C-alpha positions as CSV (number, residue, x, y, z in Angstrom):
1,M,-26.5,4.1,4.5
2,L,-29.3,5.5,2.1
3,K,-31.3,7.4,5.0
4,S,-33.5,10.7,4.2
5,A,-31.2,13.8,5.2
6,R,-34.4,15.5,6.9
7,N,-35.3,12.9,9.1
8,T,-32.4,13.9,11.0
9,E,-33.1,17.5,11.7
10,K,-36.5,19.0,10.8
11,D,-36.5,22.9,10.4
12,P,-40.1,24.8,10.6
13,E,-39.6,26.6,7.1
14,G,-38.0,23.2,5.6
15,R,-34.6,25.2,5.4
16,M,-31.1,22.6,5.0
17,P,-27.4,22.8,5.2
18,L,-26.1,22.6,1.2
19,A,-24.1,19.5,2.3
20,E,-28.0,17.9,3.6
21,H,-29.7,18.6,0.3
22,L,-26.4,16.9,-1.3
23,R,-26.7,14.1,0.6
24,E,-30.8,14.3,0.4
25,L,-30.5,14.4,-3.8
26,R,-27.7,11.1,-3.8
27,N,-30.2,9.2,-1.5
28,R,-33.6,9.6,-3.7
29,L,-30.6,8.9,-6.6
30,A,-29.9,5.9,-5.7
31,K,-33.3,5.0,-5.0
32,S,-34.6,5.6,-8.2
33,L,-31.2,4.2,-10.1
34,L,-32.0,0.7,-7.6
35,A,-35.7,0.9,-8.6
36,I,-35.1,1.5,-13.0
37,T,-32.4,-1.3,-12.5
38,V,-35.1,-4.1,-10.8
39,V,-37.7,-3.7,-13.1
40,T,-35.6,-3.8,-16.2
41,I,-34.1,-6.5,-15.2
42,V,-37.7,-8.4,-14.7
43,A,-38.5,-6.8,-17.7
44,A,-35.5,-8.5,-19.8
45,F,-37.4,-11.9,-18.9
46,Y,-40.3,-11.0,-21.6
47,Y,-38.6,-9.1,-23.9
48,N,-40.1,-10.9,-27.0
49,D,-43.5,-10.1,-25.7
50,I,-42.6,-6.4,-25.3
51,I,-40.9,-6.6,-28.8
52,N,-44.5,-8.7,-29.8
53,L,-46.7,-5.3,-28.4
54,I,-45.0,-2.8,-30.1
55,T,-44.5,-4.6,-33.5
56,R,-47.6,-6.8,-34.0
57,P,-50.2,-3.7,-34.7
58,I,-47.9,-2.8,-37.6
59,L,-47.0,-6.3,-39.0
60,D,-51.0,-6.7,-39.0
61,S,-51.4,-3.8,-40.8
62,V,-48.6,-4.6,-44.1
63,G,-46.6,-8.5,-43.1
64,C,-48.1,-11.0,-45.6
65,Q,-48.4,-14.1,-43.0
66,G,-51.0,-16.8,-43.9
67,R,-51.6,-15.2,-47.7
68,T,-50.6,-17.8,-50.0
69,F,-48.5,-16.6,-53.5
70,T,-52.0,-16.9,-55.7
71,E,-53.4,-13.4,-53.8
72,L,-50.1,-11.8,-53.6
73,A,-49.4,-12.8,-57.4
74,S,-53.3,-11.7,-58.3
75,S,-53.3,-8.2,-56.8
76,K,-50.2,-5.9,-57.5
77,S,-51.1,-3.0,-54.9
78,D,-51.0,-5.1,-52.0
79,H,-47.4,-4.8,-50.4
80,C,-45.9,-5.9,-47.5
81,A,-43.1,-5.9,-45.3
82,Q,-41.1,-8.6,-43.0
83,I,-40.0,-7.0,-40.3
84,T,-35.9,-7.9,-39.7
85,V,-32.7,-8.1,-37.8
86,S,-29.2,-7.3,-38.9
87,G,-26.1,-8.6,-37.5
88,L,-24.7,-10.3,-34.7
89,L,-25.0,-8.4,-31.7
90,T,-28.2,-6.0,-32.7
91,A,-30.4,-8.6,-31.0
92,F,-28.8,-8.1,-27.9
93,T,-28.4,-4.2,-28.2
94,L,-32.0,-4.4,-28.6
95,A,-32.9,-6.2,-25.9
96,L,-31.2,-4.1,-23.6
97,K,-32.6,-0.9,-25.6
98,V,-36.3,-2.6,-24.6
99,S,-35.6,-4.0,-21.2
100,L,-34.0,-0.2,-20.5
101,M,-36.8,1.7,-21.9
102,A,-39.1,-1.1,-19.7
103,G,-38.0,-0.2,-17.1
104,V,-37.6,2.9,-17.0
105,V,-41.7,3.7,-17.6
106,L,-42.8,1.1,-15.3
107,A,-40.5,2.7,-13.1
108,S,-41.8,5.9,-13.1
109,P,-43.9,6.0,-9.6
110,V,-40.7,5.3,-7.8
111,W,-38.7,7.8,-9.6
112,L,-41.0,10.5,-9.5
113,Y,-41.7,10.2,-6.3
114,Q,-38.1,10.4,-5.3
115,V,-38.3,13.7,-7.6
116,W,-41.7,15.0,-5.9
117,G,-39.9,14.0,-2.1
118,F,-36.6,16.6,-3.0
119,V,-38.7,19.1,-4.7
120,A,-41.9,19.2,-2.5
121,P,-40.6,21.0,0.8
122,G,-39.9,23.5,-0.9
123,L,-42.8,25.0,-1.9
124,H,-45.6,26.3,-0.2
125,K,-49.4,25.0,0.0
126,S,-51.0,27.1,-3.2
127,E,-47.9,25.8,-5.5
128,K,-47.9,22.6,-3.6
129,K,-51.8,22.1,-4.6
130,Y,-51.3,23.2,-8.6
131,A,-48.1,20.6,-8.6
132,Y,-50.3,18.1,-7.6
133,A,-53.6,19.3,-10.2
134,F,-50.6,19.7,-12.8
135,V,-49.5,16.0,-12.7
136,G,-52.4,15.0,-12.0
137,T,-53.2,16.1,-15.0
138,G,-50.0,16.0,-17.1
139,A,-49.6,12.2,-17.1
140,P,-53.3,11.4,-18.5
141,L,-52.6,13.4,-21.2
142,F,-49.8,12.0,-22.1
143,L,-51.1,9.1,-21.9
144,C,-53.4,10.0,-24.1
145,G,-51.3,11.3,-26.6
146,A,-49.0,8.3,-26.1
147,Y,-52.3,5.7,-27.1
148,F,-53.2,7.8,-30.2
149,A,-49.8,7.5,-31.7
150,Y,-50.0,3.7,-31.6
151,A,-53.2,3.6,-33.0
152,V,-52.2,5.5,-35.6
153,L,-49.1,3.7,-36.1
154,P,-50.5,0.8,-38.4
155,T,-52.2,3.6,-40.5
156,T,-48.7,5.5,-40.8
157,A,-47.5,2.0,-41.9
158,K,-49.6,1.1,-44.8
159,V,-50.3,4.4,-46.1
160,L,-45.6,4.3,-46.3
161,I,-45.4,0.6,-47.4
162,E,-48.0,2.2,-50.5
163,F,-44.6,4.0,-51.9
164,T,-43.1,0.4,-51.8
165,P,-42.0,-0.2,-55.9
166,D,-43.1,-3.1,-57.4
167,N,-42.0,-6.9,-57.7
168,A,-39.6,-5.3,-54.9
169,A,-39.8,-6.4,-51.0
170,N,-39.7,-4.0,-48.1
171,L,-37.7,-4.9,-44.8
172,L,-37.9,-3.5,-42.1
173,P,-35.5,-3.6,-39.6
174,V,-37.1,-3.7,-36.0
175,D,-34.3,-1.0,-34.1
176,D,-35.4,1.5,-36.8
177,L,-38.9,0.5,-36.1
178,L,-38.5,0.6,-32.7
179,N,-36.7,4.6,-32.5
180,L,-39.6,5.7,-35.1
181,V,-43.1,4.2,-32.3
182,L,-40.5,6.1,-29.6
183,R,-40.7,9.5,-31.5
184,M,-44.4,9.0,-32.5
185,V,-44.8,8.1,-28.4
186,L,-43.4,10.7,-27.3
187,V,-44.8,13.5,-29.7
188,F,-48.0,12.9,-30.1
189,G,-47.2,12.8,-26.0
190,L,-45.6,16.0,-26.0
191,S,-48.1,17.9,-28.1
192,F,-51.1,16.8,-25.8
193,E,-49.7,19.0,-22.8
194,L,-49.7,22.8,-24.7
195,P,-53.2,23.0,-23.2
196,L,-51.8,22.4,-20.0
197,L,-48.9,25.3,-20.4
198,L,-50.9,27.8,-21.5
199,V,-53.5,26.5,-18.0
200,F,-50.5,26.9,-16.4
201,L,-49.5,30.7,-18.4
202,N,-52.9,31.9,-17.5
203,L,-53.5,30.4,-13.9
204,I,-49.9,32.7,-12.9
205,G,-51.2,35.6,-14.4
206,A,-48.9,35.6,-17.8
207,I,-52.0,35.9,-20.7
208,T,-55.5,35.9,-20.2
209,G,-58.1,34.1,-22.0
210,K,-59.3,36.7,-24.0
211,R,-56.0,37.2,-25.5
212,M,-55.2,32.9,-26.2
213,L,-58.7,32.8,-28.0
214,G,-56.7,36.2,-30.3
215,W,-54.5,33.5,-31.1
216,W,-56.7,30.9,-32.9
217,R,-56.3,31.4,-36.2
218,A,-52.2,31.2,-35.9
219,M,-52.9,28.0,-33.0
220,I,-55.1,26.4,-35.6
221,M,-52.6,26.7,-38.7
222,G,-49.4,26.2,-35.9
223,I,-50.7,22.8,-34.4
224,T,-52.2,22.2,-37.9
225,V,-47.8,22.6,-39.5
226,F,-46.8,20.6,-36.3
227,A,-49.0,17.2,-37.7
228,A,-47.6,17.0,-40.5
229,V,-44.7,17.4,-39.4
230,A,-44.8,15.3,-36.6
231,T,-46.5,12.8,-38.5
232,P,-43.8,10.4,-41.0
233,S,-46.8,9.7,-43.9
234,T,-48.1,12.2,-45.3
235,D,-51.4,11.0,-45.3
236,P,-54.2,13.7,-44.7
237,L,-55.9,11.5,-42.2
238,T,-52.6,10.9,-40.0
239,M,-52.2,14.4,-39.9
240,L,-56.0,15.5,-38.6
241,A,-55.6,12.8,-35.8
242,L,-52.8,13.9,-34.2
243,A,-54.4,17.9,-35.0
244,A,-58.4,17.9,-33.8
245,P,-57.1,16.4,-30.5
246,I,-55.0,19.3,-30.0
247,W,-57.8,21.5,-31.4
248,M,-60.2,20.5,-29.2
249,L,-57.3,20.9,-26.1
250,Y,-56.1,24.1,-27.2
251,F,-59.8,25.6,-27.4
252,G,-60.5,24.0,-23.7
253,A,-57.8,25.6,-22.4
254,V,-59.3,28.9,-24.0
255,A,-62.8,27.6,-22.3
256,F,-60.6,27.7,-18.5
257,S,-59.2,30.8,-19.0
258,L,-62.3,32.6,-20.2
259,L,-64.0,31.3,-17.1
260,N,-60.8,31.7,-14.7
261,D,-60.5,35.5,-16.1
262,R,-63.8,35.7,-14.9
263,R,-63.3,34.3,-11.6
264,K,-61.0,36.8,-11.0
265,A,-62.3,40.1,-12.1
266,R,-65.5,38.8,-10.0
267,K,-63.2,38.2,-7.0
268,R,-61.8,41.8,-7.5
269,E,-65.9,43.8,-7.2
270,D,-66.0,41.9,-3.8
271,L,-63.1,43.1,-3.1
272,D,-63.9,47.3,-3.9
273,D,-67.5,46.1,-2.3
274,D,-66.1,45.3,0.4
275,E,-62.9,47.6,0.9
276,A,-62.3,49.5,4.2
277,S,-63.8,53.2,4.9
278,N,-60.1,55.8,4.8
279,L,-59.4,56.8,8.5
280,D,-57.9,60.0,9.6
281,L,-54.4,58.6,10.9
282,T,-53.5,62.2,11.4
283,P,-52.2,62.6,14.9
284,E,-53.9,64.4,17.4
285,P,-51.7,67.6,19.1
286,V,-50.6,66.5,22.9
287,S,-50.1,69.0,25.7
288,A,-46.8,69.3,27.3
289,S,-47.0,67.5,30.5
290,R,-46.6,69.1,34.3
291,A,-43.4,69.2,35.6
292,L,-42.8,67.9,38.9
293,P,-42.8,70.8,42.3
294,E,-39.0,70.0,42.7
295,Q,-38.5,71.3,39.1
296,A,-41.0,74.0,38.9
297,G,-39.7,78.2,38.8
298,S,-36.1,76.9,38.8
299,D,-34.4,76.0,35.0
300,R,-30.6,76.5,36.6
301,D,-30.1,72.8,36.3
302,R,-31.3,72.1,33.2
303,V,-28.7,70.9,30.4
304,N,-30.2,70.9,27.3
305,G,-33.9,71.5,28.4
306,Y,-33.6,68.3,30.7
307,D,-33.0,68.6,34.3
308,D,-30.3,66.8,35.9
309,V,-32.5,64.1,38.0
310,T,-33.9,62.9,34.0
């Protein structure tokens, strides 16, 4: 039933009727949803482990487990927090959300392959080469951004918890904490894709490396403002933890673009040196063909310049 439509009939140029495209899209969506569903069901059995993986760094930085009452009373500036679940259905809804999130992330190789399998036949060879390069580079960059978010979260939580008034308890709903973690991971991961976008624009000739280098003041200011808005804490260390890697990636993209522009200029110079000389394509005059013996000296049977035999 889920047989690929491209296996039925192959066109040399990859063309397919609209009905075949729709059937191919349906089959690949079904395979992607099946993979996500299977991984989500498996992840549901490890729900507690996934929750602990997300909340443990934050709880270790702001929690009070293992401390005596005397130690807490002697340090007034030491604030603690406790992760809670409120509501009867909240725990069940949270389990579904965490399992589905794990299913989408862990099944990403399957559904990304299905998306690529649907798009790739319509691309040229050079476009496929660029697509492979961007996918192979974009995924590690996103994972690096997500890792930075996960590493910065304990410091962020510790700074934010310090604003709690004295003699007040701080309760952290686990669903709000999960939303914060997801937002931080997405913001950090997507921000690390900025250099890849700049390189792509340079490769297609939209912007040059020299122009990108001229933007460095505005880019540093924009990245700093973005990092200040994206990070929930107000301390400068967390902001710099996001801004500094993006600054480095931006200047790396500028360096790549400058080298790519120099390579293109050198290639154009080589083509100019090897350019073929101009050819004289002016047609030479051709003498009229001699008449046949039967046609010589007689024009009585010509019609519009042609004889009756012609």
